[in-house]
N, C-alpha and C positions, 0 to 999 in steps of 0.2 A: 482396840479393834483391829483385826487383821486386814491387810491390803487385799483388794479384790483380785482374783486371778483370772487370767484370760484363758478360755478353753483352747486346747490344742486341736489339731486337725482330726486326730483319732477320736477325741471326745465328741466333736461336732458331727462325725459320721456315725456315731453310735458304736464305735469299736471299743471294746474293753481294753484298756492299756495293759501291755504285757508286764508281768511282775518281773522286776529287774533286781539284780544283786545290789547290795549296798555299794555306795560310791567307792571306787578303788582307792586304796591308800598307796600313793606312789611317792609321797614325800613326807618327812617328819621334821618339823622345826626348820624348814627351808632346805633340808638335806634331801636330795633326790636319792631314792632307794635304788640299790644295785639289782641287776637282773637276778643274781643268785638268791637274793632275798625275796623278790617278787614271785619266783617260781613256787614258793610255798603256799600261796593263796590267791594270787592275782586272778581276777575274773570269776571267782567262786565265792558264794555266800552260803555257809552251812545252814542258815535259817531256811533256805529254800529246799533243803533236802533232809528234813527231820533232824537237823543238828549234826549230821555226819561230818566228821573232821575232813575226810577226803571225799571227793566227788564220787557218788555211786556210778556204776556202769548202767547207762540207760539203754537196755536191750528192748527196743521197740521199733516197729517199722513206721508208725504214724503217730500223730499227736492230735489231741482233741482241741477244737477251737472253742473259745468261750461263747461265741455267737456267730451268725452267718456273715455279718459285716466284717468281723475280724478275719474270717476265712478269705473273703474277697480281697481284703487289703494285703493279707499275707501273700496271696498268689499274684497280686499286682507287682510285688517286689520280686518274687521268684521268677516270674516270666520276663522281667525287665521293663514292664510297662511303667513302673515307677523305679527310679534308680535307688541303689543302696541295698538291694536284697530283701529277704523276708524280715519283718519286724518281730516275728515270733517263730515258734517251732511248727513245722508243717509236715514234713515227711523225711525219712532218713536218707533219701537220696540227695536232699538239699542241705540239711543241717541237723544238728542234734546237740544236746547239752555238752557232752564230752568233747565233741569236735570244736564247738565254739569256745570253750575254755582253753583248749589246746591252741587254737588260732590266736586268742588273745595273748597267750604267753609266748608263742613263737615270735610275734611282732615286737615283744619287749626287747629282745637281745640286740636288734639292729635299729630300734626306734622307727620301725616301719608303721605306716598308717594302718595297714590291714594285712591279713594273711589268710591263706587257705591250706587245708590239709587234704592229702590225696592217698589213694590206696597203695602207691609205690612211687619211687622217684621217677620212673619212666612214665607213669600215668600223669604225674605233675608236668613233666616236660612235654608229653604229647598233647595234653589239654592246653598248655600255653601256646604251642605251635598252632593247634587247630583254632584257637581263639584269635590269633593275631594274623594268620597267613591265609591267602586265597590263591587259586590258580593264577599263574603268571607272575607272582611275586618272587622276590629274591631274598634269601636269608644269607647274611654275611656272618661268618663265624670264625672263631679261632680254631687252631688245630694243634695237637689232636684233641678230639672229644672222646668221651666214653663211647665205646664201640656201638652200643645200642642207639645212642643219640645220632651218631654218624649214619647208621643204618636207617633210622627214622627219617632223617633229612634227605639222604641220597636215594634210597630205594623205595620208601613208602610215599613220602610227600612228592618225590620226583615223579611218581606215576600220575600225579594229579597236576603236573605242570609247574610245580614249584622248583625254582632254580637256586643254586647256592654258589658262593664264592668264599674262599677262606684265606687267612693269613696265619703264619706260624705264631704260636703262643708268645714267643719272645720278640715279636716284630717291633721295629722302630716306628716312630711317628711317620716317617717318610714311606715306609712299606705299608703301613695301615692306610695312609692317604691314597696310595696308588690303588689299593683294592677298593676302597670306598668310592673313589672317583669312577672306577670302572662300573661298580654296582649302581651308581647313581644315574646311569643312563637308562635304567629300568625302574621298576617299583620295588623299593626295599621296604619290607614289612617289619623286619626284626634284625637286630644285631645280637648274636648269641655267643657268649664267652664261657670258657671253663678255666678256672685258675685256682690252684695249680692244675696243669693239664694232667689227665689220666692216660698213661701211667708215668710220664716222663718227669713230672713235677716242675715243668716250665711255667713261669709266671707270665700273666698277661698284664700289660700296663693299662689298667682300666681308665686312668686319667687321660692317657694319650688317645684311647679309643673314643672317649667322650668328647675330647677337644676336636678330633678329626670329624666325628659325626656332626658336631655343631657347626664347624666351619664349612663342610661340604653340603649339608642338607638344609641348613638355614631353618626356616619355620616349619618345614615338613619333616623334621627329624624323627626317624624311627626309634622306638624304645630299645634300650640296652638291657638284656637279661644275662645273668651270669650264674653258672652252677658253682656254688660256694661250699660244696660238701666236704672237700678235703681240709679246709682250715676254719670254716665258720661254725658257730658265730664267735668263738673265743679269739681266734687269731687273725681274722679278716672280716671286715664289714664293708662290702663294696658299695652300699648305698651312700656312704660318705665320700666315695671317690668318683662318683658320676654314673653308677649303674641305676637303672630305674626299677628293675625287678630282680629278685634273688631267688634261686631255685635250690632246693635241698633234696637229697636222698636222706630222709629222716631215719632210714634203716641204720645209718652209720652212727656218727657220734651222738646225735640227738636221742636215738633209741639206745645205742651203746651196749646192748647185751646180746646181740646176735639172735634175738628171739622175736623179731617183728619185721615187717616190710611196710614202709610208708614214705610219703613225699610231702614237700611243702613248697609254697610260693609266697613271697613277701613283696610288698611294694606300696605304691600310692593307691588310694581308694579308687581312683579312676581306672587304673590298670587291673586291679584286683576285681572290680565289678565286671569288667569285660571277661576275665578268665572265669569268674564265678558263674556267669551265665552259661558258658560252655560246660562247666562241670555239672551244673544243674541238669543240662540236657543229656549228657552221656554217662553221668553217674559214676565219676571217678573219685568220689569222696572216700576217705578212710572210714573204717567201721568203728563203732563206739568202743569196743574192747581194745583195739589197737590204740585209739586216741587216749584211753585211760592209761594204758601201759606207757605211752609217751609222756603223759603228765607225771607219772612216777619217775621216769628216767630224767626228765628235765630238772628235777630237784637236785640231782647229783652231777649234772652236766659239767659244771665248772671244776668240780673235784676230779672227775674222771679224766677230762681233757688235760688238766694241769699235771696229773700224775703221769699220764701217757707221754706228754710232752717232755717231762723231766727224764723219763726213762729213755726216750729217743735220743736225747742229747748224749747220754752215757753210752748207749749201744752204738750209735753212729760214730762217736769219738773213738771207740775201739775198732770198729770195722774198717774205718778209712785207712788204717795203718797195717791191715792184715796183708800178707804177701800174695794171697790168692784173690784179692779184691782189686779190680781195676779202678773203680770209682764209686763213691757214695753220693747219690744225688739227693742231698738233704738240704733244705732251705737254709738252715742255720749255718751252713758252711760257705755260703755264696761269697761272703766278704773275703775269704781266703783263696778262692779258686781263680786261677789265671783265666782270662777270657770271659769271665762271668760278671764283669763290672756293671753291665746294663741290668742283668737280673738282680744283682745286689742292690742297685739303685731302686728298682721296683719294690724289692723286699723292704727296704728302709721306709719307703713312702706309704706302702699299703698294709704291711703285716706287723703284728705284734708278737709273733712267735713262729717257730719253724714247723710246728705240727708234729705228728707222730707217724705219718705215712711217708715212705721214701722209696727210692729206687736204688737197688744194689746191683751194680754191674760187676759180674765175676770175670775173671780171666778165663776165657774159653767160649763156649757156646751152649747149645741146648743140652749136650751130654753133661757138662759140668753143672749147669743149673738144675737139672733133674736130680743129679747125685746129691747136691746140696739139699734140695727140697725133701727128698726121700729120707734123708738122714736126720731131719729135725725131730726132736722128742718133746719139747715144750710147745714151740710154735706149731700151729695147726696148718696143714696144707689145704687152704680153702680160699675162695674169692671173697670179696667184700673187705671192709675196713672199719675202723672206728669203734670196735667192740672192746670189752674188757680184756679179752684174750688176744695174744699176738697171732697174726695170720700172715702166711706167705703164699705167693702164687707166681705163675709164669705167664705174664700178659700175652706174649707172642703166641703161645700155644693154648691159651685159655680165653680170657676175656676179650682179647683182640684178635682171635683166630680168624674171624670173618673179614677183617680188614685186609685188602689186597696187599701182597708182599711188597710191591714197589712203594706203596704209601706207608707201610710200616717202617720200611727202611728210611724213607725220607723224614719220618717223624721221630726216628730214634728208638722205635720199639723193636729192639734187637733180641736175638736168642739168648744172649748172656745177661738179660735184664730180669731180675727177680724183684717183685714188689712186696714190700714188707709193711705191715701195719702193727706198730708196737702197742701192747696193751698195758695193763696196770700190775703185772706180775713184778717180782723183784728183779731189778735191772741186772744184777750180777748173775742171777740164775739164767737170764736170757743170754747174756754174754757167754756163759758156759755152754749153752745149747748151740749157739752159732759157732763157737769154737770147734766143737766136736763135729758139727755138720760140715764145716769147711775142711776139716781134716779128712773127711770121707771122699773128697773130690780126687 
């Protein structure tokens, strides 16, 4: 005789329980499965989609409720009346099958409790800020940040009375403490980091930031969010070093083919629920087709990032000795660079690889940089990074053009800086391309 079962809350209220996928298989014989394995099926049950091996693209604006009570319960979650979000599919501004599978898989890489997908990296960042910050609050951040992020903080949120204080990406604990102490005289809503910094590749000591925050703010400590686009999730996992929220431009390595725009936020259920409520309101969720494309891309994420990282080691090893190159700001060289001992220490504690995006400082200025960029034959002259192809751009004259000249100079965004994102081409072919481009200077 079977044991009697206790009805759950949904059954008692007359709500038909949502059909769920089979229990996730995340370990076999006591062995925890790796993220690269889980990307092939985690969060998806073919039985729920006519046996389709891959998730279909669910192109619908709305979803049918099994009954009225279920509709009410779903909206209690969507509106925040009941924590945890919707228990079912409601409307494509809130959730959808492709987005939910994507969010399950995004969380796997960093062992995050929950995740959200957005229509772009900047919509993810903007939704995070709007969810966490109110007029009169202060955002403490590292510098430099991606130019659009700095614009959002300084020019957009600034119009609504939000203030900011920053410290350089490579700041010491003492320098961080000084900024935190000054900020603590007001209401600090968020600490926002970017590591490595765009485009200088300077690392932020996340552990020192967390220790400073804990010491100065005590029980009222603001969350630490970090843009992990340049290295994550393969080479950097900030949740393990004290960050509470991780932000991604999924356009980059996660998408990896330069054919989509999307963003992601990962973290604790508490923080993600707060951000989800704002996303539900302003509608910054990614669309189902883009979510499906990201599911495709996540299956090869480890392969692509590993190959690009291997290529970067070879290419940077060549470029650092070229007579027309002043310096190569590649994280894998920090151990060998004089005066970079602190950055090397952060790298050893935080990172598992040097990535494939770096800053190339040429001997000269804008003229030399432009000559180099215009002569490239394999590498494409385009902004962005993390795709299968090699890209090169001029931050001072392109992505960071809107940053005031004095601040660019202070942050090391100089006219002789070329940012390069190495792809998965043959490394020797890339070296040949860079050689002939340097000869054109």
